[in-house]
Backbone as CSV, one residue per row, in Angstrom:
resi,resn,N_x,N_y,N_z,CA_x,CA_y,CA_z,C_x,C_y,C_z
1,UNK,0.814,-1.162,0.120,0.004,0.043,0.017,0.914,1.263,0.049
2,UNK,0.606,2.133,-0.980,1.375,3.382,-1.031,1.016,4.270,0.176
3,UNK,2.024,5.039,0.685,1.735,6.079,1.677,1.594,7.438,1.116
4,UNK,1.520,7.521,-0.187,1.175,8.787,-0.884,-0.111,8.687,-1.592
5,UNK,-0.986,9.558,-1.041,-2.389,9.515,-1.656,-2.721,10.850,-2.504
6,UNK,-2.922,10.663,-3.786,-3.315,11.912,-4.579,-4.822,11.894,-4.762
7,UNK,-5.327,13.034,-4.666,-6.807,13.302,-4.920,-6.902,13.521,-6.301
8,UNK,-7.901,12.877,-6.927,-8.182,13.115,-8.384,-9.474,13.989,-8.361
9,UNK,-9.389,15.293,-8.367,-10.564,16.177,-8.269,-11.484,15.906,-9.436
10,UNK,-11.052,15.616,-10.670,-11.810,15.512,-11.869,-12.632,14.130,-11.791
11,UNK,-12.078,13.109,-11.093,-12.723,11.845,-11.033,-12.559,11.171,-9.697
12,UNK,-13.216,11.694,-8.652,-12.890,11.201,-7.295,-13.486,9.835,-6.921
13,UNK,-14.320,9.361,-7.926,-15.054,8.113,-7.576,-16.424,8.215,-7.254
14,UNK,-17.092,7.200,-6.576,-18.528,7.296,-6.351,-18.768,7.869,-4.897
15,UNK,-19.466,9.019,-4.859,-19.731,9.640,-3.513,-20.755,8.840,-2.654
16,UNK,-20.597,9.183,-1.331,-21.570,8.800,-0.422,-22.516,9.872,-0.390
17,UNK,-23.812,9.772,-0.639,-24.831,10.829,-0.702,-25.632,10.766,0.631
18,UNK,-25.893,12.057,1.124,-26.639,12.176,2.315,-27.413,13.409,2.386
19,UNK,-28.242,13.606,3.387,-29.028,14.869,3.657,-28.614,15.355,5.121
20,UNK,-29.105,16.495,5.360,-28.842,17.123,6.647,-29.707,16.319,7.773
21,UNK,-29.137,15.933,8.830,-29.978,15.358,9.879,-31.039,16.484,10.312
22,UNK,-32.218,15.989,10.469,-33.463,16.921,10.862,-33.122,17.800,12.051
23,UNK,-32.424,17.259,13.072,-32.108,18.106,14.268,-31.141,19.215,14.083
24,UNK,-30.432,19.181,12.887,-29.430,20.193,12.603,-29.837,21.126,11.451
25,UNK,-30.980,20.739,10.849,-31.515,21.618,9.709,-31.996,22.965,10.210
26,UNK,-31.385,24.076,9.507,-31.865,25.411,9.939,-32.833,25.968,8.899
27,UNK,-32.434,25.674,7.502,-33.275,26.208,6.369,-32.927,25.494,5.181
28,UNK,-33.850,25.359,4.261,-33.693,24.753,2.970,-33.665,23.213,3.024
29,UNK,-33.181,22.563,2.111,-33.091,21.128,2.058,-31.713,20.688,1.478
30,UNK,-30.602,21.072,2.084,-29.318,20.668,1.476,-29.048,19.221,1.419
31,UNK,-28.405,18.864,0.281,-27.903,17.506,0.122,-26.388,17.493,0.060
32,UNK,-25.767,16.441,0.328,-24.335,16.317,0.428,-23.763,15.138,-0.339
33,UNK,-22.638,15.358,-0.871,-21.858,14.205,-1.456,-20.558,14.256,-0.856
34,UNK,-19.998,13.056,-0.360,-18.729,12.961,0.261,-17.939,11.825,-0.473
35,UNK,-16.805,12.295,-0.866,-15.710,11.372,-1.430,-14.653,11.205,-0.481
36,UNK,-14.682,10.239,0.431,-13.603,10.026,1.275,-12.376,9.459,0.609
37,UNK,-11.286,10.101,0.689,-10.028,9.735,-0.102,-9.061,9.099,0.834
38,UNK,-9.079,9.211,2.067,-8.153,8.512,2.883,-8.721,8.398,4.300
39,UNK,-8.339,7.315,5.028,-8.927,7.107,6.319,-7.852,6.282,7.145
40,UNK,-7.315,6.756,8.154,-6.192,6.147,8.995,-6.466,6.120,10.414
41,UNK,-5.737,5.250,11.023,-5.748,5.087,12.524,-7.282,4.980,13.094
42,UNK,-7.822,3.890,12.437,-9.258,3.604,12.847,-10.219,4.778,12.691
43,UNK,-10.168,5.548,11.701,-10.884,6.692,11.430,-10.712,7.927,12.159
44,UNK,-9.510,7.910,12.944,-9.199,9.073,13.724,-8.794,10.252,12.840
45,UNK,-8.198,9.965,11.636,-7.764,10.983,10.663,-8.342,10.616,9.366
46,UNK,-9.139,11.497,8.767,-9.899,11.175,7.503,-9.723,12.493,6.685
47,UNK,-9.859,12.209,5.319,-9.718,13.333,4.388,-10.515,13.002,3.060
48,UNK,-10.860,14.080,2.364,-11.634,13.836,1.185,-12.157,15.144,0.582
49,UNK,-13.193,14.924,-0.270,-13.788,16.024,-1.009,-15.311,15.982,-0.628
50,UNK,-15.948,17.169,-0.348,-17.293,17.170,0.088,-18.014,18.233,-0.744
51,UNK,-19.213,18.088,-1.012,-20.101,19.020,-1.861,-21.446,19.114,-1.143
52,UNK,-21.901,20.349,-1.143,-23.274,20.647,-0.534,-23.957,21.630,-1.342
53,UNK,-25.316,21.285,-1.445,-26.217,22.304,-2.107,-26.706,23.392,-1.155
54,UNK,-27.340,24.441,-1.600,-27.644,25.513,-0.698,-28.596,25.089,0.389
55,UNK,-28.375,25.693,1.551,-29.117,25.572,2.769,-28.360,25.758,3.917
56,UNK,-28.909,25.669,5.107,-28.272,25.964,6.345,-28.427,24.907,7.440
57,UNK,-27.348,24.682,8.103,-27.301,23.605,9.161,-26.568,24.081,10.329
58,UNK,-26.872,23.507,11.492,-25.985,23.753,12.832,-24.836,22.869,12.579
59,UNK,-23.586,23.431,12.829,-22.320,22.772,12.830,-21.799,22.694,14.148
60,UNK,-21.601,21.436,14.608,-21.250,21.213,16.066,-20.031,20.290,15.934
61,UNK,-18.825,20.786,16.211,-17.588,19.995,16.044,-17.316,19.066,17.166
62,UNK,-17.743,19.368,18.452,-17.430,18.367,19.580,-15.955,18.462,19.668
63,UNK,-15.250,17.301,19.663,-13.890,17.235,19.949,-13.036,17.194,18.648
64,UNK,-13.749,17.254,17.542,-13.170,17.124,16.148,-12.607,18.479,15.702
65,UNK,-11.373,18.354,15.051,-10.666,19.518,14.318,-10.844,19.320,12.949
66,UNK,-11.177,20.366,12.175,-11.336,20.154,10.689,-10.661,21.289,9.939
67,UNK,-9.945,20.908,8.902,-9.306,21.849,7.997,-10.163,21.852,6.641
68,UNK,-10.326,22.948,6.137,-11.086,23.017,4.868,-10.413,23.931,3.762
69,UNK,-10.444,23.592,2.513,-10.087,24.587,1.489,-11.325,24.520,0.452
70,UNK,-11.834,25.651,0.302,-13.101,25.859,-0.560,-12.542,25.746,-2.142
71,UNK,-13.049,24.773,-2.812,-12.738,24.669,-4.352,-13.623,25.436,-5.126
72,UNK,-14.927,25.511,-4.886,-15.913,26.300,-5.640,-17.110,26.564,-4.701
73,UNK,-17.893,27.574,-5.035,-18.945,27.998,-4.342,-18.846,29.054,-3.309
74,UNK,-19.823,29.280,-2.470,-19.841,30.282,-1.423,-20.546,29.746,-0.255
75,UNK,-19.831,29.904,0.971,-20.474,29.558,2.306,-20.309,30.689,3.242
76,UNK,-21.146,30.710,4.261,-21.079,31.693,5.235,-21.076,30.878,6.668
77,UNK,-20.060,31.020,7.415,-20.060,30.419,8.749,-20.232,31.418,9.725
78,UNK,-21.189,31.121,10.769,-21.327,32.044,11.885,-21.183,31.189,13.118
79,UNK,-20.088,31.430,13.810,-19.853,30.876,15.136,-20.781,31.474,16.079
80,UNK,-21.334,30.752,16.970,-22.322,31.302,17.993,-21.600,32.464,18.721
81,UNK,-22.290,33.582,18.746,-21.780,34.795,19.399,-20.701,35.619,18.584
82,UNK,-20.507,35.231,17.319,-19.606,35.854,16.525,-20.254,36.512,15.206
83,UNK,-19.510,37.261,14.533,-19.988,37.844,13.219,-19.850,36.773,12.120
84,UNK,-20.820,36.747,11.183,-20.636,35.806,10.080,-19.391,36.049,9.298
85,UNK,-18.810,34.902,8.689,-17.694,34.897,7.893,-17.948,34.242,6.571
86,UNK,-17.668,34.888,5.518,-17.892,34.319,4.192,-16.567,33.740,3.614
87,UNK,-16.736,32.606,2.989,-15.609,31.827,2.296,-15.944,31.514,0.883
88,UNK,-14.986,31.753,0.063,-15.207,31.418,-1.439,-14.023,30.599,-1.936
89,UNK,-14.072,30.229,-3.253,-13.050,29.390,-3.868,-11.591,29.922,-3.495
90,UNK,-10.727,29.108,-3.071,-9.339,29.450,-2.701,-9.191,29.727,-1.192
91,UNK,-10.300,29.953,-0.535,-10.148,30.253,0.949,-9.873,29.005,1.618
92,UNK,-9.051,29.061,2.822,-8.803,27.977,3.656,-9.072,28.401,5.039
93,UNK,-9.661,27.483,5.902,-9.805,27.818,7.293,-9.859,26.498,8.163
94,UNK,-9.863,26.578,9.403,-9.948,25.513,10.361,-11.111,25.745,11.233
95,UNK,-11.746,24.693,11.684,-12.751,24.726,12.727,-12.225,23.930,13.944
96,UNK,-11.920,24.514,15.057,-11.353,23.837,16.159,-12.294,23.093,16.904
97,UNK,-11.849,22.203,17.807,-12.861,21.543,18.638,-13.611,22.511,19.515
98,UNK,-14.906,22.196,19.718,-15.793,23.066,20.437,-16.489,24.088,19.488
99,UNK,-16.137,24.214,18.283,-16.893,25.115,17.402,-18.240,24.680,17.370
100,UNK,-19.323,25.709,17.478,-20.656,25.557,17.393,-21.187,26.748,16.647
101,UNK,-21.953,26.538,15.549,-22.448,27.673,14.772,-23.362,27.211,13.560
102,UNK,-23.472,28.013,12.661,-24.284,27.766,11.493,-23.402,27.757,10.294
103,UNK,-23.592,26.700,9.542,-22.914,26.599,8.219,-24.031,26.835,7.101
104,UNK,-23.856,27.907,6.388,-24.855,28.346,5.399,-24.162,28.202,4.042
105,UNK,-24.699,27.218,3.184,-24.177,27.206,1.768,-25.041,28.038,0.956
106,UNK,-24.351,29.149,0.364,-25.110,30.125,-0.422,-25.104,29.716,-1.894
107,UNK,-24.043,29.231,-2.342,-23.879,28.603,-3.763,-23.257,27.298,-3.566
108,UNK,-23.793,26.262,-4.259,-23.188,24.859,-4.052,-21.675,24.960,-3.937
109,UNK,-21.300,24.279,-2.812,-19.851,24.373,-2.442,-19.221,23.021,-2.617
110,UNK,-17.957,23.074,-2.975,-17.128,21.803,-2.956,-15.911,22.167,-2.286
111,UNK,-15.390,21.304,-1.244,-14.276,21.582,-0.469,-13.460,20.412,-0.307
112,UNK,-12.089,20.614,-0.020,-11.315,19.626,0.474,-11.337,19.738,1.983
113,UNK,-11.217,18.526,2.663,-11.198,18.499,4.039,-10.329,17.503,4.676
114,UNK,-9.897,17.892,5.837,-9.152,16.850,6.660,-9.811,16.971,8.082
115,UNK,-10.152,15.751,8.610,-10.747,15.871,10.032,-9.853,15.013,10.938
116,UNK,-9.573,15.527,12.133,-8.940,14.783,13.184,-9.734,14.635,14.303
117,UNK,-10.055,13.426,14.717,-10.872,13.193,15.985,-10.068,12.485,17.048
118,UNK,-10.427,12.642,18.354,-9.748,11.960,19.382,-9.855,10.466,19.354
């Protein structure tokens, strides 16, 4: 098994498709596609490509740390008690453990992500 994983953004494979959990839905009817590209240490570290259609959900990171780079689309993240922040293609950010807020997809978004969980 190679220890070098290249993401093929043009042909990432078959996605896992899902919807927002009802208890996290804020508005709209967003749907998601996830292309997990790597999974190590019993799912403690995962990475891949993710896509969401417009809508808003509650984002609750718990003990998880997440790194994101927006490939396309527009999102607005509002951490509870903070001002909204808009991210577009080319922007990179992290959500640290304990992040709680609203993830609003304004234009269908596609991102690269790395998640580290305890």
